[in-house]
N, C-alpha and C positions, 0 to 999 in steps of 0.2 A: 569549472572545466568537469565535465560530462563522465560518471562513471556509472556501472552498466553492470549492478550488487543483486538481481537479479535477475531470470529471462524477464523480460518488458519492465522491470524494476527499475528505476535508477535517482542516482543523488545526483546534482551540480547548484555548486556553495551562490550563484547568481535565483536561483528558482528554487522559494520558501523554506531558504534559509539555508537550503544546504537537504532538505526533508528529503524521505521517498517520496518518488512520484510513478505517475503511468508516466513511463514514455510517451514523447510526440505529444505530453500533454503538461497542464498545468497541475493536473489534479494527484496532493498527497495521500499518501497509500490507506491511513489514518483519519483519514474522509470517510474513506468507501468501508473503512472498516466499522467506519461507529455508525455512517448512515444504515447500512448494514443492520446493526446491531440496536440500531432503533425501526426497524422495524421496516424498511421501505425492501420490496424488489428487486433480484437481480434486473426485472427490467423497466424499475421508474433509477433505477442510477446508473441504470446504457442512455437513456431518457436523457438524464438531466443531467450528466457531465460527456454527454456525449463520447461513451467506452462502449470498448467488445465485453460481450462478454470472456474472454480467454482474461483482459485485462485482471476485474472479476475475480475470478479463479486465480489469478498470477498475484492478488493481496495478497489471496485467506492460504496462499501455500506461501511466500515471504513472510507472514504472520508467525505462520505453523513452525518455521524455520529458526524464526527467531526465537520464539518461547523452548523449539526442542529443546535450544540453546543454551537456555541461561542458564543458570550456576546459581542456586537460593544458598546459602550460606547462616549457618543458624548461627546469631548472639548469645550468649551465656551460659 
């Protein structure tokens, strides 16, 4: 079953083990982020994975929201 968890971002238990992917593709959000972190440009990611700029921006927004909602607990 496919569930949209953010604009342009879905999870589908049958695709990529249920990891967040770009809607309409099999491209995982974490792959997009890793490629950008490794120094690829938006244009290179768009060309290599057949994505739109909006897909990349949606991946960044999704990651930002996940970090913003992360709760860190001190142990000790």
